[in-house]
C-alpha positions as CSV (number, residue, x, y, z in Angstrom):
1,X,11.0,-30.2,-5.2
2,X,12.8,-28.4,-3.4
3,X,12.4,-25.7,-0.4
4,X,12.4,-22.4,-3.4
5,X,9.7,-24.4,-5.2
6,X,7.4,-25.3,-2.2
7,X,7.6,-21.5,-1.5
8,X,6.6,-20.3,-4.8
9,X,3.2,-22.9,-5.5
10,X,1.1,-20.8,-2.9
11,X,2.7,-17.5,-4.2
12,X,1.8,-19.1,-8.3
13,X,-1.7,-19.2,-7.0
14,X,-2.2,-16.1,-5.6
15,X,-1.1,-14.3,-8.2
16,X,-3.0,-15.3,-10.0
17,X,-5.6,-13.4,-7.8
18,X,-3.1,-10.3,-7.7
19,X,-3.7,-8.7,-10.8
20,X,-7.4,-8.3,-10.5
21,X,-7.3,-7.2,-6.5
22,X,-6.9,-3.9,-7.1
23,X,-10.2,-3.5,-9.4
24,X,-12.7,-4.1,-6.3
25,X,-12.1,-3.6,-2.7
26,X,-12.9,-4.7,0.0
27,X,-15.2,-2.3,2.5
28,X,-15.5,-2.7,6.0
29,X,-18.1,-1.4,7.9
30,X,-16.5,0.6,10.8
31,X,-18.3,0.7,14.0
32,X,-21.2,3.1,15.2
33,X,-19.2,6.4,15.9
34,X,-19.8,7.9,20.2
35,X,-21.8,11.0,20.7
36,X,-19.6,14.0,19.2
37,X,-17.5,12.2,16.9
38,X,-16.7,12.8,13.4
39,X,-18.7,10.9,11.3
40,X,-16.9,9.8,8.4
41,X,-19.2,10.1,5.0
42,X,-18.2,8.2,2.2
43,X,-16.3,5.0,1.9
44,X,-15.6,3.3,5.4
45,X,-12.3,2.4,5.8
46,X,-9.8,-0.9,6.9
47,X,-9.9,-2.4,10.1
48,X,-7.1,-1.7,11.8
49,X,-4.2,-4.0,10.7
50,X,-3.9,-7.3,13.4
51,X,-0.6,-8.3,13.9
52,X,-1.9,-11.3,11.3
53,X,-3.8,-9.4,8.5
54,X,-7.6,-11.1,8.0
55,X,-8.5,-13.2,5.9
56,X,-10.0,-11.5,2.5
57,X,-7.8,-8.0,3.2
58,X,-6.7,-6.8,0.7
59,X,-2.7,-6.4,1.4
60,X,0.4,-6.6,0.3
61,X,2.5,-9.6,1.9
62,X,6.1,-9.7,3.0
63,X,7.1,-11.0,-0.4
64,X,5.9,-8.6,-1.9
65,X,2.4,-10.2,-3.5
66,X,-1.2,-8.5,-3.2
67,X,-4.1,-10.4,-3.0
68,X,-6.8,-11.5,-1.2
69,X,-5.6,-13.0,2.0
70,X,-6.0,-16.4,2.1
71,X,-6.5,-18.1,6.1
72,X,-3.0,-17.5,7.5
73,X,-0.9,-20.3,9.5
74,X,-1.2,-19.4,13.0
75,X,2.7,-18.3,14.3
76,X,3.9,-19.5,17.1
77,X,4.6,-16.5,18.3
78,X,0.5,-14.9,18.0
79,X,0.3,-14.5,21.4
80,X,3.2,-12.2,21.9
81,X,1.9,-10.6,18.8
82,X,-1.0,-10.1,20.4
83,X,0.4,-8.2,23.7
84,X,2.9,-6.7,21.2
85,X,-0.4,-5.0,19.5
86,X,-1.8,-4.1,22.5
87,X,1.0,-2.4,24.0
88,X,1.7,-0.2,21.1
89,X,-2.3,1.6,21.3
90,X,-1.6,2.1,24.3
91,X,1.7,3.5,23.8
92,X,1.2,5.5,20.6
93,X,-1.5,6.9,21.7
94,X,0.1,10.3,22.8
95,X,2.7,9.9,20.1
96,X,3.2,13.5,18.5
97,X,6.4,13.6,16.7
98,X,7.2,11.3,13.8
99,X,8.2,8.8,13.0
100,X,5.8,7.3,16.3
101,X,2.6,10.4,15.1
102,X,2.8,7.9,11.5
103,X,2.4,5.3,13.2
104,X,-0.7,5.6,15.4
105,X,-2.0,7.1,11.9
106,X,-1.7,3.6,11.1
107,X,-2.8,1.9,13.1
108,X,-6.0,3.9,13.5
109,X,-7.8,3.1,10.6
110,X,-11.2,3.2,12.0
111,X,-11.0,7.0,13.9
112,X,-10.7,9.2,11.4
113,X,-10.3,12.3,13.4
114,X,-7.2,10.5,15.4
115,X,-5.8,9.5,11.7
116,X,-5.8,12.8,10.1
117,X,-3.9,14.3,14.4
118,X,-1.4,11.6,14.0
119,X,-0.8,12.5,10.2
120,X,-0.4,16.0,10.6
121,X,1.5,16.4,13.3
122,X,4.2,14.1,11.3
123,X,3.6,16.2,8.7
124,X,4.2,18.7,10.0
125,X,7.5,17.9,12.2
126,X,8.9,16.4,9.6
127,X,7.4,18.7,6.1
128,X,9.4,17.5,3.2
129,X,8.9,13.7,4.0
130,X,7.4,12.4,1.5
131,X,5.1,9.2,3.1
132,X,4.0,11.7,5.7
133,X,2.4,14.1,2.7
134,X,1.2,11.2,0.7
135,X,-0.4,9.3,3.8
136,X,-2.0,13.2,5.2
137,X,-3.8,13.5,2.2
138,X,-5.1,10.5,1.1
139,X,-6.9,10.8,5.3
140,X,-8.2,14.0,4.4
141,X,-10.2,12.1,0.9
142,X,-11.7,10.7,3.6
143,X,-15.0,13.1,3.1
144,X,-16.0,13.7,7.2
145,X,-19.0,16.2,9.1
146,X,-17.6,18.7,9.5
147,X,-14.3,18.6,7.3
148,X,-11.5,17.9,9.5
149,X,-9.7,21.0,10.9
150,X,-6.7,20.2,9.4
151,X,-7.3,18.6,6.2
152,X,-10.0,22.2,6.2
153,X,-7.3,24.7,6.6
154,X,-4.8,23.1,3.2
155,X,-6.0,21.1,0.2
156,X,-3.3,18.2,1.3
157,X,-3.6,16.2,-1.8
158,X,-2.9,19.2,-4.0
159,X,-0.5,20.2,-1.7
160,X,1.0,16.2,-2.7
161,X,1.4,16.8,-5.9
162,X,2.8,19.9,-5.3
163,X,5.7,18.9,-3.7
164,X,6.1,15.7,-5.5
165,X,5.6,16.8,-8.9
166,X,7.7,13.9,-10.9
167,X,4.6,11.4,-9.2
168,X,2.0,10.6,-11.2
169,X,-0.2,8.7,-7.9
170,X,-1.5,12.2,-6.5
171,X,-2.7,12.9,-10.4
172,X,-4.5,9.9,-10.5
173,X,-6.1,10.8,-7.0
174,X,-6.2,14.4,-8.4
175,X,-8.3,12.8,-11.1
176,X,-10.2,10.9,-9.1
177,X,-12.0,13.9,-7.2
178,X,-12.9,16.2,-10.0
179,X,-14.6,13.3,-11.3
180,X,-16.5,12.7,-8.0
181,X,-17.4,16.6,-7.9
182,X,-18.7,16.1,-11.7
183,X,-15.6,17.3,-13.6
184,X,-15.4,14.7,-16.4
185,X,-12.8,17.3,-18.2
186,X,-10.6,18.3,-14.9
187,X,-10.7,14.0,-14.8
188,X,-9.0,12.9,-17.8
189,X,-6.8,16.1,-18.1
190,X,-5.2,14.5,-14.4
191,X,-5.1,10.6,-16.2
192,X,-3.4,12.7,-19.2
193,X,-1.0,14.2,-17.1
194,X,-0.6,11.3,-15.2
195,X,0.6,9.0,-17.5
196,X,2.8,11.4,-18.4
197,X,4.8,11.2,-15.6
198,X,8.5,9.7,-14.3
199,X,7.6,7.4,-11.7
200,X,4.6,6.2,-9.7
201,X,5.0,5.7,-6.2
202,X,2.9,5.4,-2.6
203,X,5.6,4.8,-0.9
204,X,4.3,2.1,0.4
205,X,8.1,0.6,-0.2
206,X,8.8,2.8,3.2
207,X,6.8,1.1,5.2
208,X,8.0,-2.0,7.0
209,X,11.0,0.2,7.3
210,X,9.3,3.2,9.4
211,X,8.0,0.4,12.0
212,X,11.3,-1.6,11.9
213,X,12.6,1.2,13.0
214,X,10.4,2.2,15.8
215,X,9.6,-1.7,16.7
216,X,13.3,-2.7,17.2
217,X,14.6,-0.2,19.8
218,X,11.3,-0.4,22.2
219,X,12.9,-1.6,25.3
220,X,10.5,-4.6,25.8
221,X,11.0,-8.5,27.2
222,X,10.3,-9.7,23.7
223,X,12.2,-12.2,21.1
224,X,13.6,-10.1,17.9
225,X,11.7,-12.1,16.0
226,X,8.2,-11.2,16.7
227,X,9.3,-7.3,15.9
228,X,10.0,-8.2,13.4
229,X,6.9,-10.2,12.1
230,X,4.8,-7.5,13.6
231,X,7.0,-4.7,11.2
232,X,6.5,-6.9,8.3
233,X,2.3,-7.4,9.2
234,X,1.4,-4.3,9.9
235,X,3.6,-2.7,6.1
236,X,2.1,-5.5,4.5
237,X,-2.1,-4.9,5.8
238,X,-1.2,-0.5,4.7
239,X,-4.2,0.0,2.0
240,X,-3.5,1.4,-1.3
241,X,-5.3,4.6,-1.9
242,X,-5.0,4.7,-5.2
243,X,-6.4,1.0,-6.5
244,X,-9.9,1.6,-5.8
245,X,-9.7,5.5,-7.8
246,X,-8.7,3.6,-10.7
247,X,-11.1,1.4,-10.1
248,X,-13.6,4.3,-11.1
249,X,-11.6,6.2,-14.1
250,X,-10.7,3.5,-16.2
251,X,-12.3,-0.2,-15.8
252,X,-15.9,0.7,-14.5
253,X,-18.1,-0.3,-17.5
254,X,-21.0,2.1,-18.1
255,X,-20.3,4.9,-16.2
256,X,-19.7,9.1,-18.0
257,X,-16.3,9.4,-17.5
258,X,-15.5,6.3,-20.3
259,X,-15.8,8.7,-23.1
260,X,-13.3,7.7,-25.8
261,X,-11.1,10.6,-24.8
262,X,-10.4,9.0,-20.9
263,X,-10.2,5.4,-22.7
264,X,-7.2,6.1,-24.7
265,X,-5.8,8.5,-21.6
266,X,-6.2,5.0,-19.5
267,X,-4.6,3.1,-21.4
268,X,-1.4,5.1,-20.9
269,X,-1.7,6.0,-18.1
270,X,-1.2,1.5,-17.9
271,X,1.2,1.6,-20.4
272,X,3.1,4.1,-17.9
273,X,2.8,2.4,-14.5
274,X,4.0,-0.7,-16.0
275,X,7.4,0.8,-16.9
276,X,7.6,3.1,-13.8
277,X,5.6,1.4,-11.0
278,X,8.4,1.0,-7.4
279,X,5.7,-1.4,-6.2
280,X,4.9,-4.7,-8.0
281,X,1.2,-4.1,-7.1
282,X,1.4,-1.0,-9.3
283,X,2.7,-2.7,-11.9
284,X,0.2,-5.2,-12.3
285,X,-2.6,-2.3,-11.9
286,X,-1.0,-0.7,-15.1
287,X,-0.7,-3.7,-17.1
288,X,-4.7,-4.0,-15.9
289,X,-5.5,-0.6,-17.6
290,X,-3.1,-1.5,-20.4
291,X,-5.5,-4.1,-21.3
292,X,-8.9,-3.1,-20.5
293,X,-7.9,-0.1,-22.6
294,X,-6.4,-1.4,-25.0
295,X,-7.9,0.9,-28.8
296,X,-7.1,-3.0,-30.6
297,X,-6.2,-6.2,-30.3
298,X,-2.4,-6.6,-31.1
299,X,-2.3,-3.8,-27.9
300,X,-4.6,-6.4,-25.6
301,X,-1.9,-8.8,-26.4
302,X,0.5,-6.7,-25.8
303,X,-0.4,-5.5,-22.5
304,X,-1.0,-9.9,-21.5
305,X,2.1,-10.5,-21.8
306,X,3.7,-7.7,-19.9
307,X,0.9,-8.4,-17.6
308,X,2.4,-12.0,-17.5
309,X,6.4,-10.3,-17.3
310,X,5.1,-8.6,-14.2
311,X,3.9,-11.6,-12.4
312,X,6.9,-13.5,-13.8
313,X,9.1,-10.9,-12.0
314,X,7.0,-10.6,-8.1
315,X,7.7,-14.3,-8.7
316,X,11.2,-14.1,-9.3
317,X,12.0,-11.7,-6.1
318,X,9.9,-14.1,-4.0
319,X,12.0,-16.9,-5.2
320,X,15.2,-14.6,-4.6
321,X,15.1,-12.9,-1.7
322,X,15.6,-15.2,1.4
323,X,13.3,-16.7,3.5
324,X,13.3,-15.0,6.0
325,X,9.1,-15.9,7.0
326,X,9.8,-19.2,7.8
327,X,13.4,-18.4,9.6
328,X,11.3,-15.8,12.3
329,X,9.1,-19.2,13.2
330,X,11.8,-21.1,13.5
331,X,12.8,-23.1,17.3
332,X,16.3,-22.3,16.9
333,X,17.6,-18.9,17.9
334,X,20.3,-18.7,15.3
335,X,18.2,-19.1,13.0
336,X,15.4,-17.0,14.1
337,X,18.3,-14.6,14.2
338,X,19.8,-14.5,11.7
339,X,16.0,-14.1,9.9
340,X,15.9,-10.5,11.5
341,X,18.7,-9.6,10.1
342,X,17.7,-11.2,6.5
343,X,14.1,-9.5,6.8
344,X,16.1,-5.7,8.5
345,X,17.7,-5.5,5.3
346,X,15.2,-5.9,3.2
347,X,12.7,-3.5,4.3
348,X,16.0,-1.1,4.4
349,X,16.0,-2.0,0.8
350,X,12.4,-1.4,0.1
351,X,13.2,1.8,1.9
352,X,16.1,3.5,-0.3
353,X,15.2,1.3,-3.3
354,X,11.4,1.0,-4.3
355,X,10.0,-2.3,-4.0
356,X,11.1,-3.2,-7.6
357,X,15.1,-2.0,-8.1
358,X,15.2,-3.6,-4.3
359,X,13.7,-6.3,-6.0
360,X,15.9,-6.4,-9.6
361,X,19.6,-5.3,-7.2
362,X,18.9,-8.4,-5.0
363,X,18.7,-10.8,-9.0
364,X,21.5,-9.0,-10.1
365,X,23.3,-10.4,-7.5
């Protein structure tokens, strides 16, 4: 049994669960607010990402697998990762310019007001950066009382959709917002519009590069492998904001939104996401939508075959990538340095091409 095959065995088990993972987002209750804090009145946010994601967290791994994380193996760098995490939370408190402001927002998952403030600062300083547009838009979807000023001043989701016209992800979120307001005709219209989008991108693929660019330049006396491992872990623990929206719109049974028109729109949306999703998580979600909303047995069988094909592509990507996860844990400095270089190259490729195309280009070499 070669090393590549051994690495794929746990991945294969994870992938059996991955196709349905988007339909059941975890809920983690945040601590009670302190007096005077803004109180979220919508779905609770996930806990902030620690250097090693906790068991059961909905995540994407550095190897691109979306799953509910099993108990992670102990890292030889865990003490250093914990110290780095504590340093970052203090260091980024006063960040007011991108990319540091965006990273601060990523860490502020239990403080929605602080998170929105940091995302707004990043978005204002770099208004054309789609990662910042998307992050602020999804953060503003969390209802608060009172509504946060940055979210009240502008419809951030509509702003993202206007600036990212060929992207179907903001249309999915607009559809779910219309559903929550009881505007069911508008909801299905947005789903139909999303199904015709040229691409689907939540900009998850840019997370690792954003973290790595910042961390590798920090003047800290720690091994570069610690910085690379932290960047991979933080990026892996990013939320998938479209997952609960797809569930509510297209897979949840027995709701008023599940009209014949919506079922047909969701089937088309699933087909489109399978073909044009920027990440494997988006493509797997599309396969699930296409299967659940299939109009006949032949369409359902085709969707299942496509889902199997996407899972195979995910596994092939993991097999083709250099094993930087293992090399970062090595006792040998030269091996660790190679792992750092490999991680940096992979993060850059994902940010440039998106996860799926980066994997396809890697496999073609």
